[in-house]
C-alpha positions in Angstrom: 146.4 -1.9 105.5 143.8 0.9 105.4 141.2 -1.1 103.3 139.6 -2.8 106.4 139.2 0.7 107.9 137.2 1.8 104.8 135.0 -1.3 105.0 134.3 -0.7 108.7 133.4 3.0 108.1 131.0 1.9 105.3 129.3 -0.6 107.7 129.0 2.0 110.5 127.6 4.6 108.1 125.0 2.2 106.7 124.0 1.0 110.2 123.5 4.6 111.4 121.2 5.3 108.5 119.2 2.2 109.1 118.7 2.8 112.8 117.6 6.5 112.5 113.9 7.1 112.0 112.4 9.9 110.0 110.5 12.4 112.3 106.8 12.7 111.6 106.0 16.4 111.0 103.4 18.5 109.2 104.5 19.2 105.7 105.2 22.7 104.2 106.9 22.7 100.8 108.2 24.9 98.0 109.8 24.6 94.6 112.4 26.9 93.1 113.6 27.1 89.5 116.9 29.0 88.8 119.4 29.4 86.0 122.9 30.7 85.4 125.0 31.6 82.3 128.6 32.7 81.9 130.1 33.8 78.6 133.8 34.6 77.9 136.5 35.6 75.6 140.0 34.4 76.5 143.6 34.7 75.1 146.5 32.5 76.1 150.2 32.7 75.1 150.5 28.9 75.0 150.0 27.7 71.5 147.9 24.5 71.6 146.1 24.9 68.3 142.8 26.4 67.3 139.9 25.4 69.6 142.0 22.9 71.6 141.7 23.0 75.3 144.5 24.7 77.3 146.4 22.9 80.0 144.5 23.0 83.3 141.2 23.3 81.4 138.0 24.2 83.3 137.1 27.9 83.1 137.5 29.6 79.7 139.6 26.8 78.3 139.9 27.9 74.7 142.2 30.7 73.4 141.1 33.5 71.0 137.5 32.4 70.9 134.2 33.6 72.3 132.6 30.8 74.3 130.1 29.7 77.0 131.6 28.4 80.2 128.3 27.2 81.4 124.6 27.4 80.8 122.7 25.6 83.6 119.2 25.2 85.0 118.3 24.0 88.5 115.2 22.7 90.1 115.0 22.6 93.9 112.2 21.1 96.1 112.1 21.7 99.8 109.7 20.6 102.5 109.8 20.0 106.3 111.0 16.4 105.8 112.2 16.1 102.2 114.5 18.0 99.9 115.8 17.4 96.4 117.9 19.3 93.8 118.8 18.7 90.2 121.0 20.7 87.9 121.8 20.2 84.2 124.6 22.1 82.6 126.1 22.7 79.1 129.1 24.5 77.8 132.9 24.3 78.0 133.0 23.4 81.7 131.2 20.0 81.3 132.9 19.5 77.9 136.5 20.0 79.1 136.4 18.9 82.7 133.3 17.0 83.8 132.6 13.4 84.2 132.0 11.5 80.9 129.3 9.6 82.8 126.1 11.7 83.5 128.0 14.4 81.7 125.2 17.0 81.6 124.3 16.4 85.2 126.0 18.8 87.6 124.1 17.5 90.7 121.1 15.4 91.4 120.3 14.3 94.9 117.5 13.7 97.4 117.5 14.2 101.2 115.4 13.2 104.2 115.3 14.9 107.6 116.2 12.3 110.2 115.8 14.6 113.2 115.5 18.3 113.9 119.1 19.0 113.0 120.1 16.0 111.0 119.7 15.3 107.3 120.6 12.4 105.1 121.2 13.1 101.4 122.1 10.7 98.6 122.8 10.9 94.9 125.2 13.0 92.7 126.8 16.0 94.3 129.2 18.9 93.7 132.3 18.4 95.9 132.5 19.2 99.5 136.3 19.8 99.1 138.1 23.0 98.1 138.9 26.6 98.9 137.2 27.6 95.7 133.9 26.5 94.2 133.3 25.3 90.7 131.4 28.3 89.2 132.8 31.8 88.6 129.7 33.4 90.3 130.6 31.6 93.5 134.2 32.7 93.6 136.1 36.0 93.9 138.1 35.2 90.7 136.7 33.6 87.6 139.7 31.3 86.9 140.4 28.4 89.2 143.6 27.8 91.1 145.6 24.8 90.0 145.0 22.9 93.2 141.3 23.3 92.6 141.7 21.8 89.1 143.2 18.6 90.7 140.9 18.3 93.6 137.5 16.5 93.2 134.7 18.6 91.8 132.0 16.0 91.6 131.1 12.9 93.7 128.4 10.4 94.3 127.2 8.7 97.5 125.5 9.6 100.7 126.1 12.2 103.4 124.9 13.1 106.8 124.7 16.8 107.7 124.3 17.9 111.4 123.8 21.5 112.5 123.8 21.5 116.4 123.6 25.3 116.4 123.6 28.4 114.2 127.4 28.5 113.9 128.6 24.9 113.5 127.9 22.5 110.6 129.2 18.9 110.5 129.1 16.6 107.5 130.0 12.9 107.0 130.3 11.6 103.5 130.4 8.0 102.1 131.4 8.2 98.4 132.2 6.0 95.4 135.7 7.7 95.1 137.8 10.7 94.3 136.3 12.9 91.5 134.0 10.2 90.1 130.3 9.5 89.8 130.9 5.7 89.3 132.9 3.2 91.3 136.4 2.4 90.2 137.3 -0.3 92.7 135.6 -2.4 95.5 136.3 0.2 98.2 134.5 3.4 99.2 135.9 6.7 100.2 134.9 8.6 103.3 135.1 12.4 104.0 134.3 14.9 106.6 133.3 18.6 106.5 133.4 21.0 109.5 132.4 24.6 109.1 132.2 27.2 111.9 130.8 30.7 111.3 132.9 33.6 112.7 129.9 35.9 113.5 128.5 37.5 110.3 132.0 38.3 108.9 133.4 35.0 107.8 134.0 31.3 108.5 136.6 28.7 109.0 136.3 25.1 107.6 138.1 21.8 107.5 137.4 19.3 104.8 139.0 15.9 104.1 138.7 12.8 101.9 140.2 9.4 102.5 140.2 6.5 100.1 141.9 3.8 98.0 141.8 5.3 94.5 143.6 2.7 92.4 142.1 -0.4 90.7 141.9 -3.6 92.6 144.4 -5.2 90.1 147.2 -3.1 91.6 148.6 -4.8 94.7 150.4 -1.9 96.3 148.2 0.4 98.4 147.8 3.9 97.2 145.7 5.1 100.1 145.1 8.8 99.8 144.3 11.4 102.5 143.3 14.9 101.3 143.2 17.7 103.9 141.7 21.1 103.0 141.6 24.1 105.4 139.6 27.2 104.4 139.4 30.7 106.0 137.3 33.5 104.8 136.8 36.9 106.5 135.6 40.4 105.9 138.4 42.5 107.3 136.4 45.7 106.7 133.2 46.5 104.8 135.3 46.8 101.6 138.1 44.3 102.1 137.6 40.5 102.0 140.2 37.8 102.4 140.0 34.2 101.4 142.8 31.8 102.3 143.2 28.0 101.8 145.8 25.4 102.5 145.9 21.8 101.2 148.0 18.8 102.1 147.6 15.4 100.4 149.3 12.2 101.3 149.3 9.1 99.1 151.0 5.8 99.8 153.6 4.3 97.4 153.3 7.2 95.0 156.7 8.8 95.0 158.8 8.9 91.8 160.3 5.5 92.9 156.8 4.1 93.7 158.1 2.8 97.1 157.6 5.8 99.3 154.6 8.1 100.0 153.9 11.2 98.0 153.4 14.6 99.7 151.4 17.3 97.8 150.8 20.7 99.2 149.4 24.1 98.1 148.4 27.5 99.5 146.0 30.1 98.2 145.5 33.7 99.3 142.8 35.9 97.6 142.0 39.5 98.4 139.0 41.5 97.1 138.6 45.3 97.6 135.4 47.3 96.8 136.6 50.4 95.1 133.3 51.9 94.2 129.6 51.0 94.7 129.7 48.6 91.7 133.4 48.3 91.0 135.8 45.9 92.8 139.4 44.7 92.3 140.9 41.4 93.4 144.2 39.5 93.4 145.2 35.9 94.1 148.4 34.2 94.7 149.0 30.4 94.8 151.9 28.0 95.4 151.5 24.4 94.3 153.9 21.4 94.6 153.3 17.9 93.4 156.9 16.9 92.8 155.9 13.3 92.8 153.3 13.7 90.0 150.8 11.7 92.1 148.0 14.1 91.0 149.3 15.9 88.0 151.1 13.0 86.3 154.8 12.8 85.6 156.8 14.7 83.0 160.4 14.7 81.9 161.8 18.2 82.4 164.6 20.1 80.6 167.2 18.2 82.6 165.8 14.8 81.7 164.5 14.5 85.3 161.2 12.7 86.0 159.0 15.0 88.1 155.5 16.3 88.7 154.3 19.9 88.5 155.7 22.6 90.7 154.4 26.1 90.1 153.2 29.5 91.3 150.1 31.4 90.0 149.4 35.2 90.2 146.0 36.5 89.2 144.5 40.0 89.2 141.1 41.3 88.0 138.4 44.0 87.9 134.7 43.2 88.5 131.8 45.5 87.6 128.5 44.5 89.1 125.8 45.5 86.6 123.2 44.3 89.1 123.1 42.1 92.2 122.8 39.0 90.0 125.3 39.8 87.3 128.9 40.7 86.7 131.5 41.7 84.1 135.1 40.7 84.9 138.4 41.5 83.2 141.0 39.1 84.5 144.7 38.3 83.9 146.8 35.5 85.2 150.4 34.2 84.9 151.3 30.6 85.7 155.0 30.0 86.2 156.3 26.5 86.4 159.6 25.3 87.9 162.3 26.7 85.6 163.0 23.3 84.0 159.4 22.4 83.5 158.9 23.9 80.1 155.4 22.6 79.3 154.2 25.7 77.4 155.0 26.8 73.9 155.1 30.5 72.8 156.3 31.8 69.4 157.7 28.4 68.5 159.8 28.0 71.7 159.2 26.0 74.8 158.8 28.0 78.0 157.8 27.5 81.7 155.5 30.6 81.7 151.9 31.1 80.5 150.1 34.4 80.4 146.3 34.6 80.0 143.7 37.4 79.7 140.0 36.9 79.7 136.7 38.7 79.8 133.7 37.2 81.6 130.0 38.1 81.6 127.7 36.3 84.0 124.0 36.5 85.0 121.8 34.3 87.1 118.2 34.3 88.3 
């Protein structure tokens, strides 16, 4: 029943673009080239075999190896009326978790100024969804929370961005789908992004994504609504807090496939600056996808069909060698529901995984 809504939204979005003219202004332009690299060593208690990817693979996904999370290069062009950006990346992040289509492309898009405060951009993008960003340098912790792993990281389509003042930014997205560069059915997804700055100390944001994500050959609707709320604030000059909450609804996706699925998560991350270059941080997460709509379904120790239910505790130290580099020592424990023994340690199945990793990153 929601498919006509998506078609109507697509038509309205296209019509708005067609009716909006590009302002004629005198051009000033610039080009910027940048790069970033993150290297790691990681150890996991889960035995998945030499060089195999761990469960929830994105950041530092191999155990007992030295590796490269990412090596990337970005070119960015900006003028009064036009902007464009392109990033290529290599390493374990694109190998373990990125789209198999345009695999080395992290983002590639072009934009046009439609009016003083309104931009239209189209192409391949990093996601607008999530409490955490993709790259370690953009997050407090290096590892990603589990909800971030199952949210979209990359997307393709078009977006309108409106900034009516210095505090408020509004975005409207028309996309091929959920975590995909290419279309998987005959319907588009739509999303919204709202960010409001809380002075110079933080921000609050609401982000969503709505779409039919199953193939056309499946008759039952699996309309999905993702809601993401993000709050970040500097409580003092030394203490920073980041909090996020997610709720995802999907039709006909319960264990019985006749009722809707409800997925929820919560993240709280704190960072404290101990010394001029040394900081400590900690993160806690709860995640519940009992339906398996996002994570897939497993048979637990009691022969019950279920999806992942877990908690995640992370702590780390960060030493800033310079303003554009870091060394991080980080540890994490993921604890599944007691009957979800998806890990294997010392030859025995267990519901707990412990990991320790060292990260070194630099960008220019």
